[in-house]
C-alpha positions as protocol buffer text, in pm:
chain_id: "A"
residue {
  index: 1
  type: UNK
  ca { x: 8185 y: 6024 z: 1930 }
}
residue {
  index: 2
  type: UNK
  ca { x: 7828 y: 6057 z: 1812 }
}
residue {
  index: 3
  type: UNK
  ca { x: 7559 y: 5794 z: 1764 }
}
residue {
  index: 4
  type: UNK
  ca { x: 7484 y: 5682 z: 1412 }
}
residue {
  index: 5
  type: UNK
  ca { x: 7138 y: 5713 z: 1265 }
}
residue {
  index: 6
  type: UNK
  ca { x: 6955 y: 5408 z: 1133 }
}
residue {
  index: 7
  type: UNK
  ca { x: 7032 y: 5508 z: 774 }
}
residue {
  index: 8
  type: UNK
  ca { x: 7402 y: 5546 z: 852 }
}
residue {
  index: 9
  type: UNK
  ca { x: 7411 y: 5209 z: 1029 }
}
residue {
  index: 10
  type: UNK
  ca { x: 7251 y: 5038 z: 730 }
}
residue {
  index: 11
  type: UNK
  ca { x: 7510 y: 5185 z: 496 }
}
residue {
  index: 12
  type: UNK
  ca { x: 7803 y: 5099 z: 722 }
}
residue {
  index: 13
  type: UNK
  ca { x: 7682 y: 4742 z: 783 }
}
residue {
  index: 14
  type: UNK
  ca { x: 7590 y: 4686 z: 419 }
}
residue {
  index: 15
  type: UNK
  ca { x: 7236 y: 4579 z: 502 }
}
residue {
  index: 16
  type: UNK
  ca { x: 7092 y: 4805 z: 233 }
}
residue {
  index: 17
  type: UNK
  ca { x: 7222 y: 4556 z: -23 }
}
residue {
  index: 18
  type: UNK
  ca { x: 7040 y: 4262 z: 137 }
}
residue {
  index: 19
  type: UNK
  ca { x: 6730 y: 4476 z: 185 }
}
residue {
  index: 20
  type: UNK
  ca { x: 6728 y: 4536 z: -191 }
}
residue {
  index: 21
  type: UNK
  ca { x: 6791 y: 4170 z: -278 }
}
residue {
  index: 22
  type: UNK
  ca { x: 6521 y: 4049 z: -36 }
}
residue {
  index: 23
  type: UNK
  ca { x: 6277 y: 4306 z: -173 }
}
residue {
  index: 24
  type: UNK
  ca { x: 6349 y: 4192 z: -527 }
}
residue {
  index: 25
  type: UNK
  ca { x: 6294 y: 3826 z: -437 }
}
residue {
  index: 26
  type: UNK
  ca { x: 5965 y: 3885 z: -250 }
}
residue {
  index: 27
  type: UNK
  ca { x: 5840 y: 4132 z: -510 }
}
residue {
  index: 28
  type: UNK
  ca { x: 5919 y: 3889 z: -790 }
}
residue {
  index: 29
  type: UNK
  ca { x: 5739 y: 3605 z: -613 }
}
residue {
  index: 30
  type: UNK
  ca { x: 5430 y: 3816 z: -540 }
}
residue {
  index: 31
  type: UNK
  ca { x: 5421 y: 3958 z: -892 }
}
residue {
  index: 32
  type: UNK
  ca { x: 5469 y: 3614 z: -1045 }
}
residue {
  index: 33
  type: UNK
  ca { x: 5180 y: 3460 z: -852 }
}
residue {
  index: 34
  type: UNK
  ca { x: 4928 y: 3739 z: -889 }
}
residue {
  index: 35
  type: UNK
  ca { x: 5000 y: 3823 z: -1253 }
}
residue {
  index: 36
  type: UNK
  ca { x: 4999 y: 3460 z: -1367 }
}
residue {
  index: 37
  type: UNK
  ca { x: 4661 y: 3401 z: -1201 }
}
residue {
  index: 38
  type: UNK
  ca { x: 4510 y: 3718 z: -1343 }
}
residue {
  index: 39
  type: UNK
  ca { x: 4639 y: 3671 z: -1695 }
}
residue {
  index: 40
  type: UNK
  ca { x: 4549 y: 3300 z: -1706 }
}
residue {
  index: 41
  type: UNK
  ca { x: 4193 y: 3388 z: -1604 }
}
residue {
  index: 42
  type: UNK
  ca { x: 4172 y: 3662 z: -1865 }
}
residue {
  index: 43
  type: UNK
  ca { x: 4313 y: 3428 z: -2131 }
}
residue {
  index: 44
  type: UNK
  ca { x: 4062 y: 3159 z: -2043 }
}
residue {
  index: 45
  type: UNK
  ca { x: 3773 y: 3401 z: -2072 }
}
residue {
  index: 46
  type: UNK
  ca { x: 3896 y: 3534 z: -2406 }
}
residue {
  index: 47
  type: UNK
  ca { x: 3910 y: 3198 z: -2581 }
}
residue {
  index: 48
  type: UNK
  ca { x: 3754 y: 3328 z: -2898 }
}
residue {
  index: 49
  type: UNK
  ca { x: 3518 y: 3171 z: -3145 }
}
residue {
  index: 50
  type: UNK
  ca { x: 3724 y: 2855 z: -3191 }
}
residue {
  index: 51
  type: UNK
  ca { x: 3702 y: 2765 z: -2821 }
}
residue {
  index: 52
  type: UNK
  ca { x: 4074 y: 2764 z: -2759 }
}
residue {
  index: 53
  type: UNK
  ca { x: 4041 y: 2897 z: -2408 }
}
residue {
  index: 54
  type: UNK
  ca { x: 4276 y: 2634 z: -2261 }
}
residue {
  index: 55
  type: UNK
  ca { x: 4555 y: 2731 z: -2499 }
}
residue {
  index: 56
  type: UNK
  ca { x: 4508 y: 3104 z: -2454 }
}
residue {
  index: 57
  type: UNK
  ca { x: 4491 y: 3056 z: -2078 }
}
residue {
  index: 58
  type: UNK
  ca { x: 4825 y: 2870 z: -2085 }
}
residue {
  index: 59
  type: UNK
  ca { x: 4990 y: 3132 z: -2305 }
}
residue {
  index: 60
  type: UNK
  ca { x: 4863 y: 3418 z: -2090 }
}
residue {
  index: 61
  type: UNK
  ca { x: 4967 y: 3231 z: -1773 }
}
residue {
  index: 62
  type: UNK
  ca { x: 5326 y: 3182 z: -1892 }
}
residue {
  index: 63
  type: UNK
  ca { x: 5344 y: 3544 z: -2009 }
}
residue {
  index: 64
  type: UNK
  ca { x: 5208 y: 3650 z: -1669 }
}
residue {
  index: 65
  type: UNK
  ca { x: 5481 y: 3454 z: -1494 }
}
residue {
  index: 66
  type: UNK
  ca { x: 5753 y: 3627 z: -1693 }
}
residue {
  index: 67
  type: UNK
  ca { x: 5615 y: 3980 z: -1676 }
}
residue {
  index: 68
  type: UNK
  ca { x: 5498 y: 3948 z: -1315 }
}
residue {
  index: 69
  type: UNK
  ca { x: 5834 y: 3824 z: -1193 }
}
residue {
  index: 70
  type: UNK
  ca { x: 6020 y: 4096 z: -1382 }
}
residue {
  index: 71
  type: UNK
  ca { x: 5806 y: 4390 z: -1279 }
}
residue {
  index: 72
  type: UNK
  ca { x: 5752 y: 4255 z: -927 }
}
residue {
  index: 73
  type: UNK
  ca { x: 6129 y: 4234 z: -878 }
}
residue {
  index: 74
  type: UNK
  ca { x: 6169 y: 4591 z: -1003 }
}
residue {
  index: 75
  type: UNK
  ca { x: 5891 y: 4703 z: -768 }
}
residue {
  index: 76
  type: UNK
  ca { x: 6054 y: 4527 z: -473 }
}
residue {
  index: 77
  type: UNK
  ca { x: 6393 y: 4674 z: -558 }
}
residue {
  index: 78
  type: UNK
  ca { x: 6259 y: 5028 z: -575 }
}
residue {
  index: 79
  type: UNK
  ca { x: 6031 y: 5016 z: -270 }
}
residue {
  index: 80
  type: UNK
  ca { x: 6239 y: 4796 z: -40 }
}
residue {
  index: 81
  type: UNK
  ca { x: 6193 y: 4483 z: 167 }
}
residue {
  index: 82
  type: UNK
  ca { x: 5922 y: 4604 z: 406 }
}
residue {
  index: 83
  type: UNK
  ca { x: 5685 y: 4705 z: 127 }
}
residue {
  index: 84
  type: UNK
  ca { x: 5756 y: 4386 z: -69 }
}
residue {
  index: 85
  type: UNK
  ca { x: 5690 y: 4172 z: 239 }
}
residue {
  index: 86
  type: UNK
  ca { x: 5357 y: 4346 z: 297 }
}
residue {
  index: 87
  type: UNK
  ca { x: 5265 y: 4299 z: -69 }
}
residue {
  index: 88
  type: UNK
  ca { x: 5367 y: 3930 z: -62 }
}
residue {
  index: 89
  type: UNK
  ca { x: 5159 y: 3866 z: 250 }
}
residue {
  index: 90
  type: UNK
  ca { x: 4855 y: 4029 z: 89 }
}
residue {
  index: 91
  type: UNK
  ca { x: 4892 y: 3815 z: -223 }
}
residue {
  index: 92
  type: UNK
  ca { x: 4928 y: 3496 z: -19 }
}
residue {
  index: 93
  type: UNK
  ca { x: 4625 y: 3581 z: 198 }
}
residue {
  index: 94
  type: UNK
  ca { x: 4413 y: 3635 z: -111 }
}
residue {
  index: 95
  type: UNK
  ca { x: 4554 y: 3329 z: -285 }
}
residue {
  index: 96
  type: UNK
  ca { x: 4430 y: 3088 z: -18 }
}
residue {
  index: 97
  type: UNK
  ca { x: 4094 y: 3260 z: 37 }
}
residue {
  index: 98
  type: UNK
  ca { x: 3875 y: 3132 z: -245 }
}
residue {
  index: 99
  type: UNK
  ca { x: 3598 y: 3381 z: -168 }
}
residue {
  index: 100
  type: UNK
  ca { x: 3799 y: 3689 z: -262 }
}
residue {
  index: 101
  type: UNK
  ca { x: 3872 y: 3814 z: -614 }
}
residue {
  index: 102
  type: UNK
  ca { x: 4212 y: 3769 z: -770 }
}
residue {
  index: 103
  type: UNK
  ca { x: 4494 y: 3969 z: -606 }
}
residue {
  index: 104
  type: UNK
  ca { x: 4573 y: 4313 z: -743 }
}
C-alpha cells in the first residue's frame, strides 16, 4: 500500500470543497471592503458641478460592495483559500492603518 500525496488526500477527504468555499468567502469579504472604499472615494471626488459628491459617493460605494463581493468571491474560488487569506489580511492591515493609501 502506498502513501497518498497531499493532493490525493484532499480529494479523498473532500477538503478541496471547503477550501473553495472558504476562499470564496474571504475573497468576497476582501473585495467588498476594498472596492467599496475605493469607489466611494472616487465617487466623492467626482461630485460634479452641482456638488452632489455625497450622493455619488453613496452610489459608487453600494456599486463597489456588489462588484467587489462578486469578483472577490470569484478570485477566491479560482486561487484558493491560502491566497484569499493572504489578500484578506493585507486589506485588513491597510484598512486600520490610516497613513497608507486605499487597498489595491
